[in-house]
N, C-alpha and C positions, 0 to 999 in steps of 0.2 A: 504493500499500499504506500509505504514511504517512497519507494522508486517511482511509482506512477505520479505521486504528488510532486516529487522533485521535477520530473519530466514536464508535467503540465504547468508548473510555475517557474521553470527555470529563467524565463525572460522577465520575471516580475520581481526578482531579487528574494525570492523566498528559498530558504535552505531547509532541506528535509533529509534526515539521515535515519538509520535504524541502529539502536544501541542495545546490545544484550548485556544485562547487569551480572549474569552469571547465577549461580545458585546462592541465595542470600539467606542467612539464618535470622529472618525476622519472625515476627509472630504470626504472619500470615498463615502458615501451615498448620497452626495450632488453634485457630479459631473454632468456636462451638459448631460452626456449620460445616466444617471439614469432616469427611468420612473418617471413622476410627482408624482404618487402615493407613489413610494418608497420614493422619496425625502420628501414628506409630512410626511410619517410614520417616516422617519429617524429623522426629525425635532423634531417631537412630542416625540420620545422616547430618543433623545439625552440627556436630563438632567439626565437620569437614567443610562447612559452608562459609562463605565470606560474610563479612559484617555488612550492614547496610550502608555505612560509610564507604566501604570499598566498592560496594555496588553501584553507588551514586558516582564514582569517580569518572566513569566514562561519559554519562551525559552531561556532568558538570564541565568535563574538559571540552566537550563539543560546543557547549554554550558560551565559554569564556576564552578559549585559546585562539588568539589571533591567527596562528598558523593553519587553522582548519575553517577559518570564517566564511570561505567561499566554497568549501568542499560540500557537495550535495549528491544525494542518491547512492550513498555508500552504506556499508554495514560495518559496524565497530564493535570490538569486544576487547575488554582489558586495555582500553585507550589506544587500541591499534586497529587500523583499518584491515579488514579480513575479507576473504572471498566468501559470499553467502552461497546458499544452497542453489542449485540449478534452477529449482522452482522460483526462487526469488529473483533470478535474473530473467525469467521468461516474461517478456514484454506483453505478449498476448494474454497471459494468465493475470498479469497485473492490471490490464485494462478491463479484463472481465470482472476481476474483484472489485475494481473501482465502480464499475457500471452496476454490479449487483448490490454494492454498499449503498449507492445513491438510490437505487430502487427501494431498498429496505427502509431508508429513512425518508422517502418521499421527496427527494431532491430532483 
């Protein structure tokens, strides 16, 4: 979706990137609404997860680092530009997702 947004608004000065925060040991997985198995697995894996501050590092870097202020339509993880999945690079799939999303929200 971000790639399609970047393509559609490239001539308007809008920057759109995708940022993967990683597995974050926040309280999200422990909410009362989470399935008991999910809560169990989350507790089991939590010692190996990053802190919320660490998870925020990539989006914050994208928001404030002058070195990337004109970079758009890219995928970032651990504050590094990475190659996304083939599906994420598929322009026809991105357009279809955009069109379906617009249809669902009545735009």
